[in-house]
ROKOLVEX-610331 format. One record per residue: residue in one letter; x, y, z of N, C-alpha, C, CB in turn. Coordinates in pm, whole numbers, plus 50000, padded with zeros to 5 digits. Atoms other than C-alpha are relative to their C-alpha. Glycine has a CB too. Layout:
% ROKOLVEX-610331
aXYZXYZXYZXYZ
...
//
This chain:
% ROKOLVEX-610331
m500114999550146186412790754617501164992449934499975014649951
l498845006950054189942778454551499874984950019501285005150066
k500195014149973189052745054711499054993749899499484997950142
k500975004950100186042740954479500654998849863498785009349993
a499345000250130188162749254177500974988349989500755013249975
a499055011350001190772723454276499264986949984500834999850129
l500785012350011188122696754320499454998149860498855000050101
f500515000850137186622705153979501104995749903499415013749956
a498875003650087190042702753816500344985350014501235008550032
l499715014049976190632668953979498964991149935500074997350149
a501095008050056187222655853870500084999349849498665005750042
t499905000150146187802665753509501244992749953500005014249946
a498755006750040191322651353508499914984950009501165004950085
l500065014449977190402616953639499524992049879499104997250115
p500405007650118188442605153331501074999549893498745005849942
l498934999750100191322616253109501114990250038500565014249984
a498975009349955193782596653325499604985849973500295001950147
g500485013550021191632565853299500054995849855498604998850050
l499975003450143191752568052919501414998249947499315010949920
q498635000550049195532569252899500434985949964500955005850103
a499535013750024196162531752928499384994049874499694991150120
p500585005650122193612520752661500525006849873498515001150005
a499524992950118194822547852424501394995149961500035015250025
q498655004750029198422536352460499964985849945500885000750125
a500125013850045197392500052420499624999649852498974992450084
k500444999650139195642508452093501155004649910498795009449984
d498894995150080198642527751966501054989149978500655012250067
l499005010650011201032499052037499534988949907500324994250136
a500545010550086198752474251864500095003849853498554997150038
q499954995350139198932495751549501445002349953499205012949986
m498614997350036202722499751558500684987849940500785004750122
s499115010750043205302479151371500944997050115500795003949870
w499085003349892207882461551585501125010350010500594986049980
d498964989749997210532487051486499515012550072500465003549857
e500574988249932208222514751604499874997550150498625003549940
i500115003349858207622496651933501375000850067499414985950018
v498654999349946211372493251985500435014650017501004992649908
a499654985849991211842530451913499285006550118499645007449869
q500764994849888209082538752162500594995150132498524995949989
a499425005749879210662515552418501275007350040500304985249981
k498754992949970213992533452390499725014050050500895000549876
k500404986949947212222566552446499574998750146498855006049916
e500425002249860210642552252762501224997550088499034988050009
g498695001049936214122541352862500144991450124500415013150035
e499905007949878213262519353157498834990250009500045009050124
v501055009849977211252489253269500224994050138500004988949888
s499925006149868210472475453615499454985849993499225008450106
w500405014150003210342437653649499854994850143501044991449921
f500275005249866208692424153964500074984649993498615004850053
n499755014450001210152389053991500414995950141501094996149895
w499865002949857210152371254326501194991450039498774993450047
y498905008849964213252349154307501255003449918499614985349980
f498714998050068216942350854210500205014449954500104990649880
q499914986050046216732388854198501445004349970499405009250104
d498604996050021220512393554235500574993849873500864995950120
r499455006850117221312367753968499365005449872499774984850011
f500654994350119218742382253727500525014149971498495000350019
r499444986650023220192417153778501294999049918500275007150133
e498815002350079223412403153636499634996349856500874989050063
q500385004850133221662385953345499445011149912498994988950013
v500664989750082219662416453233500965010949953498875006350077
k499034990250048222832436753186500224998749849501344998350074
a499865002150145223052421052840498885007249925499974984949966
f501134992950061219592434952759500225015150007498674996350071
e499774985649984220512469352895501055005049902500425003250144
t498944996350095223672470152683499485000249857501204990450012
e500535001550136221792458852373499005010949964499364986549985
t501124990950030218852482952403500145013950060498734994050047
g499944987249930219872511052636498855002050096500035011249902
i501154999249910216782503552843500404994750137498784992149944
k499645003749864217362502453220498944990650059500165012650088
v500915009649937215842472453403500175000850151500274985549950
t499994999849853214922475953771499264987650050499335013150055
i500615012049941214232444053968499945002150151500824987049963
p500104997849856212922452454317500004986750075498725007950034
n500165011749915213122427954605498534998750038500895001050125
g501415002049964209772412454689499604985549984499105008949915
e500525013650007207912379854748498894999249897499504995450138
a501015002150104205482364754499498655005850039499874985149969
k501324995349957202342371954701499985015250016499594993450132
a499944985549984203472407254786499945007049864501285004050074
n500044994250134204052414454417498604999549941500984992949908
q501365001350053200642401054320499035009350073499524985450013
d500874991149923198942420154601500195014549957500264998650150
k499724986250044200652452154487499345002649865501525002649993
m500614998350132199522447054128498505001750010500334988049911
m501464999349986195912441154234499595012950071499474987750076
a500324987649928195972470854474500105012249910500915001650120
e499794988750090197182493654193499134999349875501455000749960
k500745002650124194752480153935499145011949956499124987850018
s500894988950035192462510553950500755013049972499005002450111
r499224988050030195302535653914500215001549849501354999550072
a499754997750142195912551753577501324993749957500005015149970
e498705006150026199532540353595500514993350127501025010549949
g499445007149886201022514153824501515000349996499494985750003
d498555000249990204602508753934500614987949928500425000050145
i499505012650055204882474353771499855000049847499234987950061
d500045001150146205792471053403499914985449954501235006649938
v500005014450030206442433453395499934992750133501274995749917
i500135007649877205432408053659500044985149970498705003750075
s499885014550017206232371053701499034992850091501444995550028
f500885008749922203902343753822500374985549974498515002649965
g500015014150028204002306453864498834997249908499914991650129
g501035002350100201942292053579498624997850058500354988449917
a501315003249941199152278953805499385011950072500154988450097
a500524988449927198812312553984498985007749918501135009250042
l500924992750085196962326553684498614993849999500545000749860
n501315006149986194102303453769499165006950106500144985250033
t500704993349890193182326554058499305012849955500985003150111
f500694988250054192012355553836499974999149849500705013250046
k500135000050145191152363753477501085009049939498585004649957
p498924992050057194262375053284499515011849917500894991349915
e500484989450087192202395453039499485012150078498914994749910
e500504988949919190932417053327501115008150065499084994750106
v498934992949930194322426753467501265002349916500384992450123
f498804998950081196902423053189499765007149868500564986349973
f499984994350134197742441652870500234988749900501105011149987
g499805010650099197462420152561498704996549930500574987750066
p498985010549994197102394052442501275003549923499434987049947
l498694996850056200782394152345500354991649878501054998250105
t499705009350109200582366852081500355007149870498824991049977
a499774992950127200392391251790500925012050016498685004549942
l499174988249978202402419351951501484996850001499615006650131
l498595004049995205652400352004500404993549867500264990350117
p499585005950128207672390651694499934984849998501425004449969
e500055014649991207832354551815498824995550086501304994650057
g501125002949910204572355952005499244987349968499055011349998
a500795011650040202902328451806500664986850038499755000249851
k499305012649970205582302651893500254998050150501324999649925
l499755001049857205722309452267498924991650069500055014050062
r500895009049924204022288652535499145008250097500824989350077
y500934992749914200922302452709499174990750089499075008549915
k500695009849915199562270552863501044992650080499134990149916
i498995006249914201572258653160499374996950134501245009150017
e500555004849873200792239753479498484998849994500415009450115
g501425002450017197362232053340499155012349981499524992750115
v500754987550015196372268653295500335006449866500325009850116
d499854993050127195822284852956499695014750023499084994049889
n500234985749971196292322552997499635008149875501255006050063
k500564993750121195012329852644500925010149933498715006750034
g499074991350071198172346652518500445012350076499415004249875
y499654988049923198552372352796501334998850074498925003150099
a498825001749917201532357052976500874988649948499604997450145
p499145010650052204252337852787500924994350107500845005249884
a499095006649907206362312752978501445004149970499854984749994
f498584996550018209982323053034500904990950083500245014550039
w499215008549910211072297053290499324986450009500145006650143
g500525013649985210572259553278500764992850109500084992349868
n499325008049899211292238153580499534985649989499745005650142
q500295014150022211462200553555500514991650117500624995249868
t499545009549900211602173653818500554987649931498864996150098
g499435012050057213582142053761500764992450107500915003349882
i499195008149909216002117553916501465004149985499824984849971
a498594996349999219482129254015500854988050040500255011950095
y499115011149967222412105354030501455004349985499714987849911
n498574997550010226162104454070500644988849919500665001050142
p499415010350086227902085953784501154992350066500505006349873
a498925007049930230702076954025499464988250080500765009650093
l500615010449919228242054954216499094990749919499225006250111
i500895008250081225972042053940500255003049852498525002550037
k499774998350142226562036253572498685003649931500604987249938
e501194995950074224172051353319499164987949956500395008349879
a500725012050044223272016253195499214993550112500984989849943
e500685005849884222112007353547498825008350048500984998250113
l501074991049954219652036253582498634993649976500085013649928
p501355005450019216052024753638499125009849923499354996750137
h500854991450083213602038053380498514996650010500434999049856
t501405004249985210402018253442499744997050147499694987649911
l500325003649862208532009853761500634986750038498484999450019
d499365012949972209791974053736501495001750023499744990149885
d498584997249980213321987553702500255005550140500495010049894
f499824994149867212872007954020499854989550109498985011450022
v500175010849902211591977654212501274991650008498784991249963
a498795008250004214591957254100501195007550058500314995749856
f498894992049950216991985654176499935001150153499975014049937
m500124998249856215621991054528500254987050076498625005450034
k499715012849936215801954054608501504997350004499294988649926
k498555002050008219431953354499500765010550080500465000349854
n499344988649933220241987154661499085005950107500415010949897
p500944995049899218071990654974500495012950065499794989550108
g499684987349937217952025755116500835009449917500694997550126
q499154991750085219752040754818499205009749912500854991249911
v500864990550070216762060454680499415009550104498864992649918
g500534990349905215712092654854499045009749934501125007750064
f500924989450045212782116554815499275005650121498984994549895
n500674993049890211002141755037498494999849981500505014450010
t501464998050008207332146055120499625014350039499264989950090
e500254986349956207582180955274501155009049956499825000750154
n498944990150026209552213055214500574998949859501114998450101
g499585000250139209662211254838499204990249917501454996849990
g500875007850087208012195654536500624988449927499425008849903
s499385010750080210572171154398499544986250043501525001050010
g500485012849950209582142154622498534997649967500204999150149
p501395001550041205842148054576499844997649850499225012350039
a500045002550145206572148454201500234985249971501065008649926
f499745014250018208012113354225498814991650046501284995850076
i501195007049949205052101754435498885000849897499545006050135
e501064998250100202642116254178500314992049874499835014949965
a499635007150123204582101053887499744985050013501485002449967
v500245014349978204462065954036498494997350006500694995350131
t501465001649987200782070454122499335000149864499425011150088
r500624999050133199882080953769500364988149912500445013049932
a499605011650079201842052053622499224987550039501514997450016
l500725011749951199942027053837498485001449990500384997550143
v501454997550001196472043053839499685008849880499515006850135
k500174992850126195562053053485498555004449974500474991549887
d501414997150030191742054853501499485012050078499144987850029
i500384987649932191672089453662500395011749910500685001250141
d499694987850076191512123453492500795009350092498705007049948
y499154992049912194462140953653499955014949964501444995049992
t500184985850034193592173453474498805006050072499845001749849
d501164995649922190442175453686500405000850146498784990349981
g499554998149863191312190154023498994996350107500385014050019
t501015003949903188112178454186500484988050082498674996649930
s499575010849911188872156654488498814994650078501115004950096
s501095006449926186542131854656500514987150062498774997249907
p499575012749939186832101154883500054988549900499074996450114
d500025010850099185892078254593501205000949906498705000349919
k498884997950092188532093454366501324996450069500025014749951
i498785002849926191212091254634500134985050027500025007850133
a499975014449973190242055054710500584992249881498594994950031
k499475006950119191212045854352501534999649998499495006949874
l498544999249999194832054354436500654988850080500435013350055
a499495010649913195202023654658501164991949940498884990650035
p498865007550056197482004754413501345007150017499764997349853
a498754992649982200062032454445500524998450142499795015049968
w499555001249861200132030254823500514985750027498835003550098
s499525013949987200501992554800501414998749944499044990249929
w498675000550063203501997354568501055006050093499995007449865
f499034993449913205222021754802500234992050129499525014250034
k499855007749877204542000355111500814987349975498624996550058
a499275012350031205871969254940501495002549979499414993649876
n498604996950030209101987454856500635009550102500105006249861
q499534990449900209632007155178501464998150039499154999150123
a498605002349963212981990755247500965005949897500274985150016
g499144995450108214272004454921500245014949996499424995949872
y499864985450006213852041854983500005006250139498895006049916
v499944992249877214352068555249499275013249976501475002550046
i500664987050010212122098855310500945010650057498625000050077
t499094989349958214312129855328499215011850057500895004749882
a500664988749934213582162655506499525010749903500935006150099
s500324989150092213392185155201500684997849865500425013750060
n499264999850126214472191854843501505001350026499515011549909
a498594997149973217712206054979500704988250067500135012650088
d499425011649932218292176055205500304988949900499044994950110
s499785010350103217912152354910501255003249919498794998949908
v498854996050083220442172254706501294998850079499835014549950
t498805001049916222912174254994500454985650014499745006050140
r499655014149973222762136755047500404992549872498824992950067
i499505006050125223162127554678501415005349972499045003149880
n498694993950022226102151454665501074993650088499935015050027
s499045006049906227742134854967500244985249971499505001650142
g499835014050032227322100054819499184990650085501414996450013
e500835008549915224792087855075498984992249918499285008550103
f500985006550087222232079954803500564998349860498695008049996
k499675001550142222562067254449499015007549912500024985249961
l501054993250076219272082654331499155008550093499124989849924
v500974991949925217102111454457499105007449901500735010250095
a500884991250077214102130354324500505014350019498504998550044
a499434986649991215192165954244499425009149892501534999449989
w500344989950101214532198154053501255002749916499485013150067
e498884997250089216722204053751500615013750027499544999249855
d499464986549984217032241553807500695001750135498885010349985
q499364998949870217892237354176501424994449997499184992850107
i498685006150006220782213654112500935007949908499904985449953
a499154992550094222052233053810500465013150062499235002949870
g499634987549936221982265554007501064998150106498785006550061
l499015002949897223922249954295501344995949940499484988950093
q498765003550068226452235854051500735012549952499724990749880
v499394987450045227052270553906500675007250116498945009149935
k499464993349881227642283654259501114991950067498895002650100
g498955008349943230042255054333499614992850127501185008350026
e500485006449878227862240954611499624985449980498825007650055
v500295014050033227082208154433500974995849890498504998149954
s499055005050098229482186754234499435000549858500394985750034
k500424999750140229322191753860499864986049942501005008149918
d500145013850047229432153853831498564995150011500914990950079
i501395004449982225792150853946499235002249870499335007750118
k500804999350122223502143453652498534997150031500544990249895
m501435002549981219752139953602499404993649876499275013150032
y500785005450112217252121453386498554999250043500544985949956
v501425001849972213492116553360499664985649963499105010349921
p500355014050032212252080453384498904999249895499554992650127
d500945001750111210082065953109498555002850038500104986149945
f501394997649959206872068953313499735014750028499674991750123
g500184985549994207442106453333500055005650140498715003749938
m500094992549876207712132553604499535014149967501385000350075
p500614987050030205952166253636501015011249978499095003850112
g499244987850022207322198753507499045011849994500844999149870
g500854988050004205982233953536500825011949956499365002750136
g499234988250036207242269153509499335012950035500294999849854
n500454986649967206762306253536499775008449874501025006950091
v500384991550113205272332753310500235014650035498534997749961
v499904985549980205612370353262498845006949928501375005449949
a501124992650057202862395353193500195015050024498654995250061
i499974985449989202312432853155498695004750060500265006749862
p501254994849944199752448753389499355009949904500255006850136
a500734991350094197052467653199500365014750016498494998250018
n499674985949976198142500353361501505002350013499315004950125
a498554998349997201892495753315500405013349938500704988449927
r499574986750047203702528753265500854999049873500795007250110
h499065001350112206282515653015499684987449919501484999550052
k500465012150070204382491352794500914996149884498585002249948
a499135003350114206642493852489501304993750050500315012749916
a498785005749943209752487752700499734986250057500565009350110
a500375013149946207922458952868499924989649888498645000850074
l500085009350113207202442952530501394996249949499195006349887
v498645002750049210822446252418500744991150100500785013249976
f499345008149898212022431752748499494985649999499795006350139
i500565013550003209642401952733500454992849874498465000550007
n499495006250123210712395752373501424994950020499965010149882
w498625004349969214332394052494499994988150096500815011650060
l500055010149895213442373052797499594986349946499035004250110
t500535012650054211602346752592500694995649871498515001349975
s499325003350126213962346452292500784987050013500945011449957
g499225012250000215762314852192501395002050058500114994549860
k498644997149950219132331052269500015001250152500535013049937
t500034998349855218162341552622499594987250069499035011350038
q500425012649941216402308852692501144989850003498814994349923
t498835008750000219552290052592500975004150111500715000549864
q499134994849894221582312452824499474996250137500145015249990
f500605003649872219142306253109500134985050027498535004250004
a499825014549983219382268753048501414997150050499734992549867
k498615001849957223172271553090500225004850143500955007449906
v499714993449873223122294653391499104995050113499845015049986
f500975003549896219962284253577499514985649994498835009249992
g500505013750015219242249453445498524999349970500284992350123
i501435000350031215772258653319499744990549882499505014149967
a500475006650121213792238753067499585011249905498804989850029
p500304988750089213772263252771498554999949951500934999849881
q501404998750039210362276552670499835005149857499295009250094
n500054996250140211232288752322500504988249917500865013049972
p499585011850077211402260652063501325001749926498934996549901
d498734997650068214442277251902501204999350094499975013649933
a498915000749904216482274552222500684986449993499495002750143
d499225012549999219172248152260499754993050133501535002849978
s500345007049876217702224352518501074989950040498664993149987
s498965009849969220792201952501500975005150105500754996349874
v499064994549904222692225652729499514998250143500245014849972
g500555002049868220412217353022500574987850069498514998949992
l499515011249922221132192353297499334986949958499775002550149
i500745011750045218442168353175500204998249850498485001350034
p499825002250145219112152252834498775004449921500294985249972
a501104994950083217022167752557499014989049965500555006349872
a500885011150037215632133452465499044996350111500834987849962
d500875003449886214152129652814498865009850019500824999450127
r501024989749976212062161252793498634995749949500415013149934
k501305005050048209352142352605499254992650110500204990749878
f500655007049889208642124352934499435009650105500994990750066
s500554990249906207662156753110498484999450000500485014249965
t501465000149987204082156353241499545012750070499534987550078
v500604988549931201752183753364499594995550140498775005749920
w500405003249863201192184453738498504997050007500365011550096
a501425002749977197902169553854499335012650053499814988150099
a500714987849960195332197153898499644999550149498735002049916
k500324998949858194632209554248498505003050020500865011050067
p499325005249880193272203154503500334985149996499165002650120
f499735014350004193402166754393501494997150001499364993949876
g498565002150003197122169954319500625000750138500655010349910
d499504999049863197782181054677499584987850083499505012950067
d500515011349924195662152354808500784987149972498534997849970
i499175011850028197922126854635501124999150103500605000649856
k498934999949901200802137354860499464997850140500775013149993
k500565001349866198632140555169499584985650029498795009450018
t500445013849981197182105955118501194990550009499084995749886
f498785008049990200652091255062500525000450145501085005249901
v499514998549863201732105155400499144992050097500025014950041
g500915006949909198632091155572500014984949982498625005049982
k500135014350029198582057255400501334992550003499354998149866
v498705006750012202312050255370500935003550115500675003749868
t498994996549899204632070055596499484999550142500545013649972
l500555000149863202282071955896499244987150030499075012050019
n500775012349983200782037355852500924988150023499104997649878
//
């Protein structure tokens, strides 16, 4: 009899639990921002599942904790493990994740409106000015960008003057002829080299829709002019082992120019592992940039605290700080982008990565047609 009573109690409780998240969502949507902040302080805590730089972010969020009194917990965990946990908890009334980070393109693997609370555009004080389309994916206002990463060309001013930097494809050809073996980029173990390969390809082959990820033999065959360019200039560049290898070798003075990530070099400079003399720029034909977004799972336990935290994370002040500390490309238009490693004037040359799987096939075909041929 007691067992039956317990089962009945559980059955009647479950529907009520399932209604908790929508009820809270409705309440927050009706609150003023001051009321949301007050609710957030009552909740008192927020868990942020972010897959990289956890130790460094724990230091950065201390400013938020001091300002609001809200405790931020950042567990250790990989990107896929975090996503798998969120999806596994989706049917629970309350999950363990309040805020979760994704690479912008990762949101193309599911529908944000089915798993996230929001949209956040109208809930955040600066929601309308934030960026929700990144890496070719429009998440419809559910996940604002908080981290921009930009590829470009790194150089050491001690070895090359700013006036000598190549900005066009013709400039690069002339530079490589004059400085054979002084340009480095990778094809594996990181995206900076593939970014340079894609940038040159797009500059030479313009009659392709790079926003369409569909790949076919006919489409790939159109890329032949790019492979001819790289083969004709093979004496001018060296294929490195990885992003890190490229950075190590520009830092040592082996190369004059390498393809690199802005945030990687800036982060290593802060740690004292790369000379602060190393600078970066984006050539006139552009190089790809992407970034990461944050979202609130639909069943987050501390939604108000999550909103206040995301508002802080995406604010102009925090984005400026992240540009100084991490070398990110700021995602709030009010942030000071001049503090980044790449000159603010060069950011207009940032391009969106070619959609996949075609984008991946550009690199694969380069390897087959150029490095292995």
